[in-house]
N, C-alpha and C positions, 0 to 999 in steps of 0.2 A: 501830576500835584494833588497829594492832602490838600483841602481844602482849609482842614483846619490849621495845617501851619504857615500858609499862604501871609505874605504880611503885603498891605497898601500905605501907602502914600497918600496923607491927609492933604488941603490942601496950603495947610499952612504948613507942612514938609515934616511932622513927628510918623510913624510906619508904626500902623498898629495893622490886630489881626485883622484878616477879614471878614467880617459877617454876614449870614445870608439873610437873615432876622433882620439886618437891618436897610438892606438892599431891598428886599421883600417889605418891609414898611415904609419907605420912600415909595414904592409904585405902586403900591397899594392907596397911599396919600395923594397920588397923583390920578386917581383913578381909575387904576388899572384892575377887573376883577381878577379871583382868588385861582382860578385855573390859567385864565394867560401869564399869572405871575411865573407860577411855578416854572410854565414854557420858558419865557424869558428867561429867569433867573437858573434852570439847567443848560440855555442856551449859552449865556455870558458866564458862568461858570466852564465850562469846557471851555475859553479861550484865555482865560486869567493866566496871570503871569508873577512870580516873586516883583515886587516894586512899582504895579502899575499902580498910577494915580485914580482914586476916588472918583474924580472928573470922568475920567476914561472909561470906568465901570459904569458911572452912570450915562455918559454918549452912546455908549454901547445899547443897554437894559432900553432906554426911551426911545433911539435910533429903531428897536424893533417893534416898538409899539406904538407909536406915533407916524 
C-alpha cells in the first residue's frame, strides 16, 4: 500500500493521512537515535494497513525500541 494514501484512526476517532514525519518526531522525542528511527519506521511501515489506529502504530514502534 502507498503510505501517502494510508489513513489512520486517531484516538478521537478521526481519520487522517499517515505521516512518517510525525512518527519519526515522536520517536526522536522519546530518545531514539536517528539511525534507529529510520529502521523502526521502515519496519513499522511495512505492516501498516488502512484504518490502523495511531495507538497501534506507536505500540509497534516502541516495542521495537524498548
